[in-house]
Backbone as JSON, one array per atom type, in Angstrom:
{
  "sequence": "XXXXXXXXXXXXXXXXXXXXXXXXXXXXXXXXXXXXXXXXXXXXXXXXXXXXXXXXXXXXXXXXXXXXXXXXXXXXXXXXXXXXXXXXXXXXXXXXXXXXXXXXXXXXXXXXXXXXXXXXXXXXXXXXXXXXXXXXXXXXXXXXXXXXXXXXXXXXXXXXXXXXXXXXXXXXXXXXXXXXXXXXXXXXXXXXXXXXXXXXXXXXXXXXXXXXXXXXXXXXXXXXXXXXXXXXXXXXXXXXXXXXXXXXXXXXXXXXXXXXXXXXXXXXXXXXXXXXXXXXXXXXXXXXXXXXX",
  "N": [[-54.53, -35.19, -5.04], [-54.86, -32.7, -4.73], [-55.47, -32.91, -2.07], [-53.0, -33.68, -0.92], [-51.41, -31.12, -1.44], [-52.83, -29.5, 0.08], [-52.2, -30.54, 2.78], [-49.4, -30.54, 2.65], [-49.07, -27.37, 2.42], [-50.07, -26.61, 4.92], [-48.41, -28.29, 7.05], [-46.24, -26.85, 6.01], [-46.84, -24.29, 7.13], [-47.24, -24.95, 9.82], [-44.46, -25.5, 10.32], [-43.5, -23.14, 10.69], [-43.87, -22.09, 12.94], [-42.14, -22.78, 15.31], [-39.98, -21.44, 14.75], [-40.91, -18.6, 14.87], [-41.86, -18.68, 17.63], [-39.49, -18.92, 19.06], [-38.35, -16.62, 18.29], [-39.88, -14.78, 19.31], [-39.65, -15.3, 22.08], [-36.79, -14.89, 22.61], [-36.17, -12.49, 21.35], [-38.62, -10.41, 20.85], [-39.8, -10.4, 23.55], [-37.93, -9.8, 25.26], [-36.88, -7.44, 24.19], [-39.42, -5.47, 24.55], [-39.45, -6.04, 27.31], [-36.86, -4.59, 27.77], [-37.55, -2.17, 27.0], [-39.45, -1.75, 29.2], [-37.75, -1.47, 31.39], [-35.91, 0.48, 30.9], [-37.56, 2.78, 31.24], [-37.33, 3.11, 34.18], [-35.38, 3.47, 37.18], [-33.95, 1.23, 37.82], [-31.61, -0.65, 39.37], [-30.61, -3.15, 39.29], [-31.02, -4.83, 41.21], [-32.67, -3.96, 43.64], [-36.2, -2.87, 43.93], [-37.43, -1.59, 41.19], [-38.12, 1.83, 40.15], [-40.41, 3.77, 38.65], [-39.44, 6.4, 36.26], [-40.21, 7.5, 33.91], [-38.93, 9.4, 30.87], [-36.56, 10.18, 31.95], [-34.09, 8.8, 31.82], [-33.38, 8.78, 29.22], [-33.31, 11.62, 28.69], [-30.96, 12.19, 30.45], [-29.01, 10.84, 29.04], [-28.4, 12.38, 26.95], [-27.37, 14.6, 28.34], [-25.07, 13.83, 29.53], [-21.7, 13.94, 29.58], [-19.69, 12.13, 29.18], [-21.31, 10.14, 28.14], [-22.04, 11.1, 25.4], [-19.35, 11.28, 24.43], [-18.79, 8.82, 24.08], [-20.67, 7.86, 22.38], [-19.94, 9.7, 20.09], [-17.65, 8.42, 19.44], [-18.39, 5.93, 18.76], [-20.15, 6.6, 16.3], [-17.83, 7.79, 14.89], [-16.33, 5.15, 14.55], [-18.06, 3.69, 13.34], [-18.88, 4.73, 10.94], [-16.42, 5.23, 9.71], [-14.81, 2.81, 9.53], [-16.69, 0.85, 8.25], [-16.3, 1.99, 5.45], [-13.61, 1.74, 5.0], [-13.52, -1.1, 5.03], [-15.09, -1.77, 2.88], [-14.15, -0.4, 0.58], [-11.38, -1.43, 0.31], [-11.97, -4.11, 0.59], [-13.41, -4.51, -1.81], [-11.34, -3.89, -3.82], [-9.58, -5.64, -3.26], [-11.11, -8.04, -4.29], [-11.77, -7.34, -6.88], [-9.04, -7.35, -7.94], [-8.39, -10.19, -7.33], [-10.2, -11.26, -9.19], [-9.32, -10.69, -11.57], [-7.87, -13.0, -12.48], [-5.25, -13.29, -11.05], [-2.3, -14.64, -10.52], [-1.82, -17.3, -8.11], [-3.83, -16.9, -6.59], [-5.88, -18.0, -5.07], [-4.13, -18.63, -2.72], [-3.6, -15.95, -2.04], [-6.22, -14.97, -1.48], [-6.75, -16.8, 0.86], [-5.08, -15.94, 2.37], [-5.43, -13.2, 3.17], [-8.15, -13.28, 3.74], [-7.93, -15.08, 6.23], [-7.5, -13.44, 8.71], [-10.02, -12.51, 9.47], [-11.43, -14.9, 10.5], [-10.52, -15.2, 13.08], [-11.02, -14.67, 16.63], [-12.22, -11.22, 17.54], [-11.46, -10.42, 19.92], [-9.1, -11.82, 20.66], [-7.65, -11.24, 18.3], [-7.05, -8.56, 18.97], [-5.44, -8.73, 21.08], [-3.12, -9.79, 19.92], [-2.3, -7.64, 18.36], [-1.7, -5.89, 20.24], [0.68, -7.32, 21.14], [2.15, -6.26, 18.92], [1.97, -3.66, 18.72], [2.53, -2.46, 21.35], [3.83, -0.15, 23.84], [7.34, 0.01, 24.46], [7.88, -2.75, 25.12], [6.61, -4.16, 23.05], [6.8, -5.55, 19.67], [7.14, -3.97, 17.5], [8.2, -1.59, 18.6], [10.69, -2.86, 19.63], [11.66, -3.71, 17.22], [12.33, -1.13, 15.89], [14.17, 0.12, 17.88], [16.26, -1.54, 17.95], [17.47, -0.93, 15.73], [18.4, 1.22, 16.27], [16.43, 3.36, 16.15], [14.43, 3.94, 18.16], [13.38, 6.05, 19.46], [11.92, 7.24, 17.48], [9.54, 5.78, 17.61], [6.27, 6.14, 17.65], [3.96, 6.27, 20.46], [1.02, 4.67, 20.05], [-1.05, 4.21, 21.52], [-1.34, 5.56, 23.59], [-2.47, 8.2, 23.49], [-5.72, 9.56, 23.05], [-6.8, 10.1, 20.51], [-5.0, 9.15, 18.62], [-5.04, 6.66, 19.51], [-7.64, 5.52, 18.93], [-7.84, 5.78, 15.95], [-5.94, 3.75, 15.45], [-7.18, 1.59, 16.37], [-9.46, 1.6, 14.57], [-8.16, 1.17, 12.44], [-6.94, -1.56, 12.68], [-9.33, -3.19, 13.13], [-10.48, -2.83, 10.58], [-8.46, -3.86, 8.73], [-8.66, -6.38, 9.62], [-11.19, -7.61, 9.18], [-11.49, -7.16, 6.18], [-11.22, -9.24, 4.29], [-13.58, -10.7, 4.74], [-15.32, -8.62, 3.49], [-14.01, -8.83, 1.14], [-14.59, -11.52, 0.18], [-17.36, -11.7, -0.29], [-17.74, -9.57, -2.14], [-16.07, -10.9, -4.19], [-17.65, -13.13, -4.74], [-19.76, -12.06, -5.6], [-18.84, -10.82, -7.99], [-18.07, -13.01, -9.7], [-20.42, -14.07, -10.27], [-21.37, -12.49, -12.6], [-22.1, -12.23, -15.83], [-19.62, -13.18, -18.12], [-19.99, -12.35, -20.71], [-21.54, -10.01, -20.9], [-19.43, -8.27, -19.88], [-17.62, -8.71, -22.12], [-19.21, -7.38, -24.04], [-19.34, -4.74, -23.22], [-16.74, -3.92, -23.77], [-16.6, -4.36, -26.58], [-18.45, -2.23, -27.2], [-16.83, -0.03, -26.52], [-16.14, 0.63, -23.84], [-13.97, 1.54, -21.46], [-11.65, 0.05, -18.71], [-12.23, 1.55, -16.41], [-14.83, 2.91, -16.95], [-16.38, 0.56, -17.8], [-16.51, -0.59, -15.43], [-17.98, 1.03, -13.63], [-20.49, 1.31, -15.27], [-21.14, -1.29, -15.81], [-20.19, -3.38, -14.09], [-20.54, -2.22, -11.28], [-23.24, -1.71, -11.02], [-24.34, -4.13, -11.22], [-23.42, -5.14, -9.05], [-24.39, -4.41, -6.73], [-26.17, -5.93, -4.88], [-24.33, -7.47, -3.53], [-22.84, -5.2, -2.4], [-24.94, -4.25, -0.86], [-25.31, -6.31, 1.1], [-22.64, -6.5, 2.29], [-22.33, -3.77, 3.25], [-24.55, -3.5, 5.05], [-23.86, -5.97, 6.91], [-21.48, -4.92, 7.71], [-22.01, -2.34, 8.93], [-23.69, -2.95, 11.08], [-21.79, -4.55, 12.56], [-19.83, -2.71, 13.31], [-21.03, -0.4, 14.62], [-21.66, -1.66, 16.8], [-19.31, -2.15, 18.14], [-17.04, -3.91, 20.2], [-15.21, -6.01, 21.42], [-12.59, -5.6, 20.36], [-11.65, -2.84, 20.95], [-11.92, -3.25, 23.82], [-9.85, -5.15, 24.07], [-7.54, -3.83, 23.13], [-7.44, -1.05, 24.47], [-9.23, -1.15, 26.52], [-11.21, 0.94, 26.39], [-9.56, 3.17, 27.03], [-7.05, 5.83, 26.87], [-8.23, 6.68, 29.92], [-11.5, 7.71, 29.21], [-11.34, 7.81, 26.63], [-11.54, 6.08, 24.28], [-14.08, 4.76, 24.4], [-16.49, 2.97, 23.6], [-20.24, 3.1, 22.7], [-21.3, 0.45, 23.25], [-19.3, -0.44, 25.3], [-19.78, 1.65, 27.11], [-22.31, 0.97, 27.78], [-21.84, -1.52, 29.28], [-20.48, -1.02, 31.08], [-22.12, 0.71, 32.67], [-24.24, -1.01, 33.08], [-23.38, -3.06, 35.09], [-22.59, -1.18, 36.91], [-24.35, -0.6, 38.68], [-26.59, 0.95, 37.35], [-28.65, -0.07, 35.94], [-31.25, 0.61, 34.63], [-30.7, 2.97, 33.36], [-28.54, 2.07, 31.8], [-29.88, 0.26, 30.0], [-31.85, 2.08, 28.71], [-29.88, 3.22, 27.14], [-28.84, 1.37, 25.69], [-31.09, 0.88, 24.06], [-31.05, 3.42, 22.55], [-28.6, 2.73, 21.21], [-29.62, 0.72, 19.49], [-31.48, 2.04, 18.07], [-29.71, 3.69, 16.53], [-28.15, 1.9, 15.14], [-30.3, 0.67, 13.66], [-31.51, 2.61, 12.08], [-29.38, 3.6, 9.95], [-28.87, 1.35, 8.94], [-31.4, 0.38, 7.75], [-31.82, 2.41, 5.99], [-29.7, 2.12, 4.19], [-30.36, -0.26, 3.21], [-32.88, 0.11, 2.02], [-32.18, 2.14, 0.07], [-29.98, 1.06, -1.55], [-31.3, -1.23, -2.35], [-33.33, -0.23, -4.38], [-31.69, 0.84, -5.92], [-30.84, -1.77, -7.28], [-30.1, -3.58, -10.14], [-31.46, -5.83, -12.73], [-30.49, -8.9, -14.63]],
  "CA": [[-53.33, -34.32, -5.45], [-55.25, -31.33, -3.85], [-55.25, -33.06, -0.6], [-51.59, -33.69, -0.75], [-51.21, -29.77, -1.6], [-53.51, -28.89, 1.54], [-51.42, -31.05, 3.85], [-48.1, -29.77, 2.51], [-49.4, -26.15, 2.93], [-50.46, -26.81, 6.45], [-47.12, -28.69, 7.28], [-45.1, -25.44, 6.02], [-47.18, -23.5, 8.06], [-46.55, -25.43, 11.3], [-42.79, -25.5, 10.45], [-42.92, -21.88, 10.55], [-44.26, -21.63, 14.38], [-41.34, -22.94, 16.1], [-39.08, -20.16, 14.66], [-41.83, -17.63, 15.51], [-41.83, -18.87, 19.08], [-38.19, -18.6, 19.51], [-38.1, -15.22, 18.04], [-40.67, -13.96, 20.22], [-39.15, -15.46, 23.42], [-35.54, -14.22, 22.39], [-36.35, -10.98, 20.93], [-39.57, -9.45, 21.1], [-40.42, -10.36, 24.85], [-36.64, -9.11, 25.86], [-37.08, -6.12, 23.67], [-40.41, -4.82, 25.57], [-38.8, -5.95, 28.61], [-36.05, -3.85, 28.21], [-38.21, -0.83, 27.14], [-40.1, -1.08, 30.53], [-36.82, -1.43, 32.41], [-35.3, 1.67, 30.47], [-37.97, 3.95, 31.96], [-36.93, 2.99, 35.64], [-34.19, 3.79, 37.86], [-33.48, -0.06, 38.54], [-30.18, -0.82, 39.81], [-30.36, -4.54, 39.07], [-31.31, -5.42, 42.49], [-34.04, -3.44, 44.29], [-37.5, -2.44, 43.27], [-37.52, -0.5, 40.05], [-39.15, 2.91, 40.33], [-40.68, 4.43, 37.16], [-38.96, 7.45, 35.85], [-40.52, 8.07, 32.59], [-38.1, 9.17, 30.02], [-35.25, 10.55, 32.44], [-32.81, 8.15, 31.38], [-32.96, 9.04, 27.81], [-32.67, 12.85, 28.99], [-29.74, 12.25, 31.06], [-27.97, 10.44, 28.27], [-27.92, 13.59, 26.14], [-26.52, 15.57, 28.99], [-23.77, 13.15, 30.0], [-20.52, 14.08, 28.45], [-18.97, 10.76, 28.85], [-22.03, 9.2, 27.03], [-22.07, 11.98, 24.3], [-18.24, 11.21, 23.76], [-18.89, 7.13, 23.48], [-21.74, 8.39, 21.07], [-18.95, 10.32, 19.09], [-16.6, 7.39, 19.21], [-19.46, 4.74, 17.84], [-20.52, 7.16, 14.93], [-16.75, 7.66, 14.07], [-16.08, 4.03, 14.34], [-19.44, 2.79, 12.45], [-18.89, 5.32, 9.58], [-15.2, 5.18, 8.85], [-14.31, 1.48, 9.33], [-17.26, 0.13, 6.88], [-16.01, 2.42, 4.45], [-12.47, 1.16, 4.61], [-13.55, -2.45, 4.55], [-15.89, -2.02, 1.49], [-13.49, 0.05, -0.58], [-10.51, -2.22, 0.02], [-12.41, -5.58, -0.03], [-13.7, -4.59, -3.42], [-10.37, -3.46, -4.58], [-8.89, -7.04, -3.55], [-11.93, -8.46, -5.11], [-11.42, -6.86, -8.29], [-7.82, -8.07, -8.32], [-8.44, -11.77, -7.53], [-11.11, -11.69, -10.3], [-8.61, -10.72, -12.92], [-7.15, -14.0, -12.8], [-4.09, -13.22, -10.42], [-1.54, -15.95, -10.22], [-1.9, -17.75, -6.8], [-5.23, -16.09, -6.13], [-6.21, -18.91, -3.83], [-3.44, -18.37, -1.7], [-3.63, -14.49, -1.49], [-7.55, -15.14, -0.81], [-6.71, -17.52, 1.93], [-4.31, -14.87, 3.25], [-6.47, -12.0, 3.55], [-9.4, -13.86, 4.64], [-7.67, -15.51, 7.54], [-7.77, -12.93, 9.98], [-11.46, -12.75, 9.81], [-11.97, -16.11, 11.64], [-9.95, -15.3, 14.42], [-11.92, -13.44, 17.43], [-11.75, -9.97, 17.85], [-10.63, -10.17, 21.11], [-7.86, -12.45, 20.35], [-6.71, -10.21, 17.22], [-6.55, -7.17, 19.55], [-4.23, -9.15, 22.07], [-2.21, -10.13, 19.13], [-1.83, -6.38, 17.9], [-1.13, -5.55, 21.44], [1.85, -7.63, 21.25], [2.98, -5.8, 18.24], [2.34, -2.04, 18.92], [2.52, -2.14, 23.05], [5.22, 0.66, 23.75], [8.61, -0.45, 25.29], [7.85, -4.35, 24.97], [6.13, -4.33, 21.73], [7.5, -6.04, 18.48], [7.4, -2.9, 16.59], [8.94, -0.78, 19.31], [11.6, -3.57, 20.07], [12.69, -3.87, 15.96], [13.03, 0.13, 15.95], [15.0, 0.4, 18.95], [17.48, -2.79, 17.8], [17.76, -0.22, 14.69], [18.7, 2.65, 16.86], [15.48, 4.41, 15.82], [13.53, 3.71, 19.17], [12.99, 7.26, 19.67], [10.73, 7.66, 16.53], [8.34, 5.0, 17.69], [4.85, 6.9, 18.31], [3.0, 5.39, 21.18], [-0.12, 4.56, 19.28], [-2.34, 4.09, 22.46], [-1.38, 6.71, 24.88], [-3.31, 9.39, 22.94], [-7.16, 9.01, 22.48], [-7.15, 10.39, 19.04], [-4.01, 8.13, 17.77], [-5.82, 5.23, 19.69], [-9.13, 5.29, 17.98], [-7.6, 5.48, 14.88], [-5.45, 2.61, 15.36], [-8.11, 0.53, 16.74], [-9.95, 1.63, 13.27], [-7.17, 0.36, 11.23], [-6.97, -2.99, 13.17], [-10.55, -3.66, 12.93], [-10.6, -2.72, 9.09], [-7.53, -4.8, 8.34], [-9.07, -8.08, 10.2], [-12.44, -7.89, 8.31], [-11.6, -6.9, 4.74], [-11.07, -10.37, 3.92], [-14.92, -10.79, 4.69], [-15.97, -8.09, 2.59], [-13.41, -9.47, -0.09], [-15.15, -12.76, -0.11], [-18.72, -11.34, -0.83], [-17.42, -9.3, -3.24], [-15.68, -11.86, -5.06], [-18.8, -13.95, -5.28], [-20.72, -11.0, -6.65], [-18.25, -10.66, -9.35], [-18.16, -14.17, -10.56], [-22.05, -14.3, -10.88], [-21.58, -11.64, -13.65], [-21.79, -12.77, -17.11], [-18.8, -12.7, -18.93], [-20.95, -11.76, -22.21], [-21.62, -8.68, -20.5], [-18.23, -7.66, -20.08], [-17.15, -8.56, -23.33], [-19.93, -6.58, -24.78], [-19.19, -3.65, -23.1], [-15.43, -3.85, -24.46], [-16.77, -4.24, -27.96], [-19.12, -0.85, -27.17], [-15.95, 0.99, -26.27], [-15.89, 1.02, -22.48], [-12.71, 1.19, -20.9], [-11.84, -0.64, -17.62], [-13.01, 2.36, -15.54], [-16.07, 3.03, -17.42], [-17.13, -0.51, -17.79], [-17.0, -0.97, -14.07], [-18.85, 1.93, -13.43], [-21.57, 1.08, -16.07], [-21.68, -2.68, -16.23], [-19.88, -4.32, -12.9], [-20.72, -1.95, -10.05], [-24.55, -1.9, -10.89], [-24.61, -5.53, -11.03], [-22.66, -5.64, -7.64], [-25.1, -3.79, -5.41], [-26.65, -6.89, -3.76], [-23.02, -7.45, -2.69], [-22.5, -4.25, -1.59], [-25.84, -4.2, 0.15], [-24.83, -7.33, 2.27], [-21.36, -6.06, 2.97], [-22.74, -2.48, 4.11], [-25.42, -4.24, 6.38], [-22.97, -6.55, 8.04], [-20.12, -4.04, 8.47], [-22.64, -1.18, 9.88], [-23.92, -3.67, 12.62], [-20.71, -5.09, 13.42], [-19.11, -1.6, 13.91], [-21.76, 0.2, 15.4], [-21.93, -2.55, 18.16], [-17.98, -2.57, 18.44], [-16.67, -4.09, 21.83], [-14.05, -6.88, 21.84], [-11.3, -5.12, 19.79], [-11.41, -1.7, 21.86], [-11.73, -3.91, 25.17], [-8.46, -5.75, 24.01], [-6.21, -2.9, 22.86], [-7.26, -0.06, 25.26], [-10.25, -1.17, 27.38], [-11.93, 2.24, 26.57], [-8.62, 4.28, 27.72], [-6.75, 6.46, 27.93], [-9.42, 7.28, 30.33], [-12.43, 7.13, 28.41], [-11.32, 8.55, 25.1], [-11.92, 5.28, 23.17], [-14.96, 4.0, 24.92], [-17.59, 2.97, 22.45], [-21.41, 2.89, 23.41], [-21.25, -0.98, 23.83], [-18.44, -0.5, 26.58], [-20.58, 2.26, 28.0], [-23.46, -0.02, 28.44], [-21.49, -2.73, 29.73], [-20.0, -0.66, 32.48], [-23.26, 1.35, 33.49], [-25.24, -1.92, 33.72], [-22.82, -3.6, 36.01], [-22.15, -0.11, 37.96], [-25.68, -0.35, 39.51], [-27.25, 1.7, 36.63], [-29.47, -0.97, 34.84], [-32.15, 1.33, 33.86], [-29.84, 4.0, 32.32], [-27.71, 1.32, 30.61], [-30.82, -0.22, 28.94], [-32.02, 3.08, 27.98], [-28.71, 3.76, 26.22], [-28.75, 0.28, 24.6], [-32.13, 1.3, 23.02], [-30.55, 4.3, 21.68], [-27.76, 2.07, 20.1], [-30.51, -0.26, 18.68], [-31.87, 2.85, 17.0], [-28.69, 4.04, 15.85], [-27.61, 0.97, 14.2], [-31.22, 0.28, 12.72], [-31.78, 3.78, 10.89], [-28.39, 3.6, 8.84], [-29.13, -0.28, 8.17], [-32.64, 0.52, 6.98], [-31.8, 3.32, 5.12], [-29.0, 1.77, 3.32], [-30.97, -1.46, 2.51], [-33.98, 0.63, 0.91], [-31.65, 2.87, -0.94], [-29.42, -0.01, -2.42], [-32.27, -2.34, -3.08], [-33.93, 0.6, -5.2], [-30.55, 0.95, -7.15], [-30.18, -2.85, -7.93], [-30.66, -3.93, -11.45], [-31.49, -7.29, -13.04], [-29.87, -9.09, -15.84]],
  "C": [[-53.51, -33.15, -4.72], [-55.16, -31.79, -2.41], [-53.88, -32.96, -0.18], [-50.86, -32.09, -0.72], [-51.76, -28.91, -0.32], [-52.59, -29.15, 2.39], [-50.09, -30.56, 3.86], [-47.92, -28.34, 2.81], [-49.45, -25.78, 4.35], [-49.13, -27.01, 7.27], [-45.89, -27.3, 7.06], [-45.45, -24.38, 6.99], [-46.88, -23.74, 9.3], [-45.37, -25.4, 11.6], [-42.41, -24.09, 10.9], [-42.84, -21.55, 12.26], [-43.18, -21.69, 15.35], [-40.32, -21.73, 16.13], [-39.69, -18.9, 15.22], [-41.8, -17.72, 16.96], [-40.64, -18.4, 19.62], [-37.94, -17.26, 19.25], [-38.63, -14.24, 19.32], [-40.05, -13.83, 21.66], [-37.86, -14.59, 23.71], [-35.22, -12.93, 22.02], [-37.24, -10.07, 21.22], [-39.94, -9.39, 22.76], [-39.02, -9.62, 25.51], [-36.61, -7.63, 25.5], [-38.11, -5.09, 24.63], [-39.92, -4.82, 26.76], [-37.77, -4.87, 28.93], [-36.62, -2.11, 28.02], [-38.93, -0.52, 28.23], [-38.72, -0.85, 31.36], [-35.98, -0.11, 32.03], [-36.22, 2.89, 31.03], [-38.14, 4.01, 33.69], [-35.65, 3.43, 35.91], [-33.62, 2.49, 38.45], [-32.28, -0.06, 38.43], [-29.83, -2.21, 39.73], [-30.85, -5.4, 40.25], [-32.67, -5.25, 43.18], [-35.16, -3.4, 43.47], [-37.48, -1.32, 42.31], [-38.48, 0.61, 40.34], [-39.0, 3.85, 38.85], [-40.24, 5.71, 37.29], [-39.15, 8.25, 34.64], [-39.13, 8.02, 31.57], [-36.6, 10.14, 30.49], [-34.35, 10.27, 31.98], [-32.22, 8.71, 30.09], [-32.39, 10.7, 28.12], [-31.35, 13.08, 29.28], [-28.75, 11.89, 30.01], [-27.48, 11.72, 27.36], [-27.44, 14.82, 27.2], [-25.34, 15.13, 29.71], [-22.94, 12.88, 29.16], [-19.9, 12.82, 28.04], [-20.03, 9.8, 27.82], [-21.87, 9.76, 25.64], [-20.55, 11.54, 23.62], [-18.2, 9.56, 23.07], [-19.89, 7.06, 22.33], [-20.77, 8.63, 19.72], [-18.1, 9.19, 18.57], [-17.24, 6.35, 18.35], [-19.7, 5.29, 16.53], [-18.83, 7.33, 14.33], [-16.49, 6.19, 13.72], [-16.94, 3.33, 12.94], [-19.56, 3.52, 11.28], [-17.34, 5.37, 8.8], [-14.64, 3.62, 8.68], [-15.09, 0.62, 8.31], [-16.86, 0.48, 5.77], [-14.68, 1.9, 3.92], [-12.57, -0.29, 4.25], [-14.12, -2.74, 3.45], [-14.93, -1.87, 0.29], [-12.27, -0.97, -0.93], [-10.76, -3.57, -0.19], [-13.03, -5.42, -1.31], [-12.47, -4.3, -4.1], [-9.55, -5.08, -4.68], [-9.9, -7.96, -4.41], [-11.63, -8.58, -6.66], [-10.15, -7.62, -8.8], [-7.62, -9.24, -8.33], [-9.12, -11.88, -8.75], [-10.2, -11.4, -11.49], [-7.77, -11.9, -13.34], [-5.63, -13.85, -12.11], [-3.41, -14.37, -10.07], [-1.49, -16.28, -8.7], [-2.95, -16.92, -5.94], [-5.79, -16.91, -5.18], [-5.48, -18.67, -2.4], [-3.5, -17.02, -1.2], [-5.21, -14.3, -0.85], [-7.41, -15.56, 0.61], [-6.04, -16.62, 3.04], [-4.95, -13.98, 3.9], [-7.56, -12.38, 4.08], [-9.26, -14.28, 6.14], [-8.02, -14.71, 8.95], [-9.3, -12.84, 10.41], [-12.12, -13.89, 10.53], [-11.47, -16.26, 12.7], [-10.83, -14.19, 15.16], [-11.37, -12.27, 17.54], [-10.92, -9.78, 18.91], [-9.22, -10.77, 21.14], [-6.99, -11.61, 19.21], [-6.12, -9.09, 18.04], [-5.23, -7.61, 20.61], [-3.0, -9.34, 21.28], [-1.36, -8.94, 18.67], [-1.28, -5.6, 18.97], [0.37, -5.74, 21.8], [2.91, -6.84, 20.46], [3.29, -4.21, 18.65], [2.37, -1.61, 20.35], [3.94, -1.4, 22.92], [6.18, -0.05, 24.71], [8.77, -2.18, 25.0], [7.15, -4.83, 23.46], [7.05, -4.68, 20.59], [8.0, -4.65, 17.82], [8.24, -2.0, 17.39], [10.5, -1.46, 19.51], [12.68, -3.61, 18.65], [13.15, -2.16, 15.77], [14.09, 0.46, 16.61], [16.41, -0.56, 18.51], [18.12, -2.02, 16.49], [18.45, 0.98, 14.81], [17.66, 3.75, 16.46], [14.26, 4.24, 16.99], [12.92, 4.89, 19.39], [11.91, 7.92, 18.49], [9.66, 6.87, 16.68], [7.25, 5.92, 18.36], [4.19, 6.05, 19.12], [1.55, 5.71, 20.95], [-1.34, 4.43, 20.32], [-2.45, 4.85, 23.52], [-2.34, 7.79, 24.68], [-4.44, 8.8, 22.51], [-7.4, 8.94, 21.08], [-6.25, 9.18, 18.31], [-4.76, 6.79, 17.98], [-7.05, 4.66, 18.81], [-8.65, 4.85, 16.56], [-6.72, 4.24, 14.37], [-6.32, 1.55, 15.66], [-9.12, 0.48, 15.2], [-9.27, 0.68, 12.29], [-6.98, -1.11, 11.55], [-8.3, -3.45, 12.84], [-10.62, -3.95, 11.51], [-9.79, -4.07, 8.42], [-8.13, -6.29, 8.6], [-10.16, -8.48, 9.1], [-12.72, -7.57, 6.72], [-11.76, -7.88, 3.99], [-12.82, -10.81, 3.78], [-15.37, -9.98, 3.61], [-15.54, -8.43, 1.03], [-14.26, -10.72, -0.71], [-16.59, -12.59, -0.76], [-18.55, -10.8, -1.72], [-17.11, -10.08, -4.25], [-16.73, -12.79, -5.68], [-19.64, -13.24, -6.09], [-20.05, -11.06, -8.07], [-18.21, -11.94, -10.14], [-19.44, -14.62, -10.81], [-22.48, -13.36, -12.16], [-21.18, -12.03, -14.95], [-20.59, -12.49, -17.88], [-19.03, -11.91, -20.22], [-21.03, -10.22, -22.03], [-20.37, -7.83, -20.53], [-17.46, -7.48, -21.26], [-17.85, -7.69, -24.38], [-19.87, -5.07, -24.58], [-17.77, -3.03, -23.48], [-15.74, -3.57, -25.99], [-17.43, -2.75, -27.88], [-18.1, 0.24, -26.98], [-15.78, 1.31, -24.96], [-14.39, 0.51, -22.24], [-12.84, 0.62, -19.4], [-12.51, 0.09, -16.41], [-14.59, 2.54, -16.01], [-17.0, 1.86, -17.37], [-17.21, -0.81, -16.34], [-17.88, -0.29, -13.5], [-20.43, 1.9, -13.92], [-21.97, -0.37, -16.14], [-21.46, -3.33, -14.63], [-20.55, -3.91, -11.52], [-22.61, -2.06, -9.93], [-24.91, -3.14, -10.57], [-24.02, -6.07, -9.81], [-23.35, -5.38, -6.31], [-25.68, -4.81, -4.58], [-25.57, -7.05, -3.14], [-22.71, -6.49, -1.78], [-23.35, -3.76, -0.3], [-25.63, -5.12, 1.41], [-23.67, -6.76, 2.99], [-21.81, -4.72, 4.04], [-23.53, -3.09, 5.44], [-24.76, -4.83, 7.4], [-22.05, -5.7, 8.79], [-20.92, -2.83, 9.36], [-23.01, -1.96, 11.22], [-22.78, -4.02, 13.36], [-19.81, -3.91, 13.87], [-19.44, -0.72, 14.73], [-21.6, -0.42, 16.8], [-20.3, -3.02, 18.59], [-17.66, -2.7, 19.91], [-15.21, -4.58, 21.76], [-12.58, -6.1, 21.42], [-11.01, -3.91, 20.51], [-11.03, -2.49, 23.29], [-10.21, -4.32, 25.05], [-7.24, -4.76, 24.0], [-6.09, -1.83, 23.83], [-8.21, -0.23, 26.37], [-11.1, 0.45, 27.48], [-11.03, 3.45, 26.79], [-7.84, 4.99, 26.5], [-7.92, 6.87, 28.54], [-10.6, 6.97, 29.83], [-12.46, 7.48, 27.03], [-11.49, 7.53, 24.1], [-13.03, 4.23, 23.64], [-16.18, 4.11, 23.89], [-19.09, 2.85, 23.49], [-21.54, 1.58, 24.2], [-20.34, -0.93, 25.03], [-19.1, 0.15, 27.6], [-21.71, 1.57, 28.8], [-23.21, -0.8, 29.5], [-20.94, -2.33, 31.23], [-21.15, -0.06, 33.27], [-24.15, 0.07, 34.0], [-24.43, -2.77, 34.88], [-22.21, -2.43, 37.03], [-23.56, 0.08, 38.69], [-26.7, 0.81, 38.53], [-28.07, 1.27, 35.53], [-30.44, -0.2, 34.14], [-31.39, 1.97, 32.88], [-29.2, 3.17, 31.51], [-28.63, 0.75, 29.65], [-31.45, 0.89, 28.17], [-31.06, 3.58, 26.81], [-28.71, 2.52, 25.25], [-29.84, 0.4, 23.6], [-31.73, 2.3, 22.12], [-29.58, 3.66, 20.79], [-28.48, 1.24, 19.1], [-30.91, 0.62, 17.63], [-30.84, 3.52, 15.99], [-28.12, 3.24, 15.09], [-28.89, 0.84, 13.21], [-31.63, 1.25, 11.57], [-30.72, 3.63, 9.83], [-28.82, 2.02, 8.18], [-30.4, -0.33, 7.39], [-32.7, 1.22, 5.96], [-31.0, 2.77, 3.86], [-29.62, 0.57, 2.61], [-32.07, -0.69, 1.52], [-33.17, 1.42, -0.26], [-30.91, 2.1, -1.99], [-30.34, -0.93, -3.12], [-33.15, -1.29, -4.37], [-32.9, 0.69, -6.45], [-30.17, -0.22, -7.89], [-30.74, -2.82, -9.22], [-30.63, -5.43, -11.64], [-31.17, -7.58, -14.39], [-30.58, -10.7, -16.18]]
}
């Protein structure tokens, strides 16, 4: 019996090594290679020349890069808030035993399974000026002059993109919250009602604390997805008008294929830290506040 346990333990350890090897080859090695490239002026073809931290210094002097950073931060903060708030509201509504809840769940979740790029093109067909469906409907009603061109102005365009992205992925947050709600024992909710808790106080004292694992999952996934946003912006505005809706991911892509590989790699590392810090902070903070039942 002891021999079997030893063999089993060694087998489990041996099965870990392929995953460790793949992780090293496809993450650790490229990461440190990228760190090395970020310290050079490599253009992707010639011999790289070591420039130290010049690329990182140049980033904070580059107005276009700083604007891309602002767009990324705006998108990465606002969109996760919208997805979590409305995803939770949908989940609470469906958890109340709403009639046809399965149909509603499928309708709300279905946009999340579509590629962001395709969803962006679909919305372009709706909101595009002159030929878009929304403008055509208003024009047929004699209200064409009331149509605001949502993509010609940078401010309107980025808020439009945030709305489209949040609308698409609310269903994903809803599913995670709904799964969390269904794991909360009904006895706890009934005990809270007996103790005099109303719907609002019961939610904040019972439901929300027990739902924090689901909150943590959603926050982490939404932060990673929104800070690295690329597809939806490329589909709707390609970063325009001008560079007004360009995110860091798009900026990195254009610099990399614009003979500034070293600089784009440095920006990619900045984006990596930008994602890592809030994800790590939210993980630790929410983990501490979780309760067990």
